N, C-alpha and C positions, 0 to 999 in steps of 0.2 A: 477191591470191589467197587469203590466209588467211581473210579475211572471207567469201569465196565458199564455202570449205570448211566454215566454221562454219555458214553458212546451209544448206548441203547436208546437214550432219549433223542440224540441227534439223528439216528437212523429212523426212529419213529416219526420225527418231524419231517424228514425228507420223504418218507413213504407217503405220508398224508398229503404233503405238498405236491408230489409228482402225480399221485392218483387224482387229486382235486383238479389239477391243470388238465390232465388227460381226459377226465370226465367231461369237462366243458367242451373240449375239442371233439369228443365222440358223442356229444349230446346226451350223456347219461345224467339228465337233470330232472328235477321235480318242477313241473309246470304249475304256476299259481292258478287257483280257482276260487270260488266263493267260500269253500271250506278252508283252503290253505291261504294264509294271510301274507306270506312273503310277496314282495313286489315284483320280483323277477326270477327266472329259472335258477335253481340252485342244485349243484351236484349232490346226488343222493348216495354216494359211495363211501361215506365215512366208515361204515362197518367193515367194508372190504379192506381198507387201509389198516384198521385196528387188527383184523384177523391175520394179515400178513406180518404185522409187527409181532404178534404173539407166536406165529410159526417161527419167525426168526429168533425169538427169545429162547426157544427150545434148544436151538443149536448154540446159542450164545452163552446161556447160563447153564451151569451144571447143577441142576436140582435133582437129587437122588430119590425122587418120589414119583414112581412110574405113573400112578393114576392121575396125578395133577398134570403131568406132561401130556397124557392121553386126552384129558379134558381140553387142553389148548389145541391139540392136533385136530380133534374131531370138531371143535367149535368152528373151524374153517368151513366145514360142510354146512353148518347152520347159517353162516353168513352168506353162503352161496344160495341157499334157499331164500333168504331174505332179499338178496339181489335179484333173483328171478321174479319174486313177487313185486319188487319195485319196478322192474322193467316191463313185466307183462300183466301186472294187476290180477293175480290169481284169485279165484273164488275161495271162500272159507274152507271148503272141503279139500281142494287141491293144496292149499297152504298147509293145513294141518297134516295131511297125508305125507307131505315132504318133510315136515318137522319131525314126524315120528321116526323116520329112518335113523338119523344119528342118535336120537334119544334111546331107541331100542338097543342100538349097538352098545352104548355105554352101560345101560341097565342090565342087559342079559349077558353080553360077551365079556364085558369088563367088570361085571358084578358091582356096579355103582348104583345100588338100590338101597332104599331105606329099610333097615331091619327092625327098628324100634323107634318109638316116639318119646322115650324117656321114662324115668321112674318118678312116680308122684306119691311116694310114701305108702298110700293104701293100695295102690295098684301100679302095674307096669304095663305100658302100651306096647305089646309085641305085635308085629304085623304078620309074621309067619307066612302062610300061603298068599296073603294079600300084598306082600311086599312089592312084587313086580307091578301089578296094576295100580297100586296106590302111588308108587314112585312115578310111573308114567303120567298119571293124572296131575300129580304135584308139579312135575317139571313143565308139562304143558301149561298148567295154570300160571306158573311164575313167568315163563317165557312170554306169554301173552299179556300178563300184567305189566311187564316191562314195555311191551309193544304199545300198550295203552298210554304209557307215560311219554312217548316220543311225539310231542306235538307242539313243543315250544323250545326255542333256542336254549341249549344248555341244561334243560330240565332233567332229561334222562341221564346225561353224563354226570351231573352234580349229585343226583340222588343215588346213582350207582356207586360213586366214590364214597358217599356217606355209609353205604352198606359195607364196602370193602375196608374202610377205616375201622368200623365196628369189629369186623372179623379179625383184622390186624390186632386189635386190642384183646380179643378173646384167646389168642394163641401165644404160646411162649416159644414155639418151635421156629428157629431162625430160617429154616428152609421154606416153611410155609409163609413166613413174613416176607421173604424175598419173592415168592410166587405172587403174593398180593401186590407188592410194589410193581412187579412186572406188568400186572393187569392195570394198575392205577395210572402209571406214567403216560402211556399212550392216550388214555381217556383225557387226562389233564391237558396234554398237548393239543388233542383234538378240539378242546373247548376254545382255544385261541383261534382256530380256524372257523369253528361254528359261530363265534361272535365276530369273526373277521377283524380281530385286533391287528393293528399295524398294517391294515390293508391286505391281510392274507386272503387268499381265495376262499370264499365261503363254501362250507360243505356241511351237509346234513348226515346224521347217522344212517338214516333210512331204515327200512326193515332189516337190511343186512346187519346193522348195528344193534338195533333193539333186540332182535332174536339172538344175536351173538352174545350180548351182555347178559340177557336173561338165562341163556343156556349155561354160560360159564358160572354165573352166581348160583344157579340151581344145583349144579353138580358139585360145586365147591361146598355148598351147605350140606349136601349128602355126604361128602367126604368128611367134613367136620363131625357130623353126627355118627357115622360108622366108626371113625377113629377115636370117638369119645373125647374129642378136643373140647367140646362144649355141649352143654345140655340142649336137647332139641328145642325147648321152649325159648331159650335165649337166642337160638338161631332164627326162630320165628319172629321174635321181637326185632331182630336186625333188619327184617324186610317188612316191618309192620305197615309202613305207609303204602307200599305196593299192594299188600294183601287187602288192607282196608279200602283203598280206593277202587281196586278191581271189583271187589264184592259189592261195594256201594253203587258204583256206576251201573252194574248189571241188575242189581235189585231195583234201583230207581227206574231203569228202562222197562223192566218187567211190570212194575207198579203203574207205569205210565203207558203201558201197551205199546212200547217201542221195540223195534228190532235190535236185539243185543249185539248183532254182528255189523250193524250199519255204522260207519264212521260218523262222528258227531263232535260238536264243540262243548259237550257236557262234562268234560274232564275237569278235575280240580285245578290243574294249572291254567286252563283257559278262564275259569271263573275267577280265580285269584288274580290273574292278570287284569281282568276288567276292574277289579276292586283296587288293586295297588297301582295300576298304570305303569308298572316297572317290571321288565323281564328279569333284571338282576335281583330285585327284591323278592320276586316270586320264587326264583331259584333258591335264594337263601332261606326263605320261609319253609319251603317244602323239605329241603335237606335237613334243616335244623329240627323240624317237626319229627322227622324219622329218628334222629339222634335222641331227642327228648323222649319219644316213645320207648326207645331201647333202654334209656336210663331208668325209666319207670319200671320196666320189666326186670332190669338188672338188679336194682336195689330191692325190689319186692322178692326176687328170687333169693338173694343173699341174706336179707334181713328176716324174711318170714319163711319162704320155702317154695319149692317148685310148683306145688298144687295151687298155692295162692297166686303165683305168677301166671299160671295157666288160666285160672278163673279171671284174673285181671285182664289178660289179653282179650278174652271174649267180651268182658264188660266194657273195656275201652273201645272195642269195635262198635258196640251198641251206641255208646255216646257219640263216637265219630259219625256213625250213620245218621243219628238224629240231627246232629249239627249240620251234616252234609245235606240232609233232606230239607231242613228248614231255613238254612242260611246260605250255604254254598251250593245252590241248585239253580238251574236255569228254568 
């Protein structure tokens, strides 16, 4: 298995390299402007290269879990949606409409929808007839929360890895662990290109990457919940930084009478970069914060109980929002 993983890593590297080089020749690049701070055009096709690596992995690895393989297969369509948005700058309605197609397929055709939100001693949150619409809203929410995070070199990749490492910790199933490794490796390799280490051609994830990763993580979480691999509140804790930041940004925009759909530099990573003056340190801080939040949830869940962990999740968001509003705000 070690040899197969090494070969997969090499193929992932070559895919990213070839697509990066081809993107510059085909002028598939992100042009700098007053909102985008990079100094020269950068290829925006990182998500496409990751999706191709994942498609390849389905043929390369023998994971006997049909739904996980289907998640990777359909995620390619989501990366195409993101690529179209990067290329043609779709409006919000067009972008969401295209996102819904692969989401609906997995929720309805493949039955990857949330059935329940966990047992909390005094009550159990069963979704029943609300399962499909609630799942659709949650997936759209998380995909676009990931999209919000894609505004600084490495930030979405490193934060996504923090989530996947947490999920790796939460399961004992070796097939699922392998599935998570398959997702993590190309992201890790991508970071070398994103930071242009060793003079590698620089490449951004683009919307093709942010939508791809949000899509994969969202449906992996649903799979974990439905298979009862982990309690839903622990799964919520694993993505706490994405949830807290997405809600905070939109609440602050509403309070300040700003358009919630308009791109801006009011995201946490932009503000932290101004304070730290270091892209690398900002990456470490945000990924570490997500892991710390999860540990708070994990220990409260195991030492006290699921209801306490649920209440703490809400309480910590309130604290996060207050700090975000008064300190980490433009």
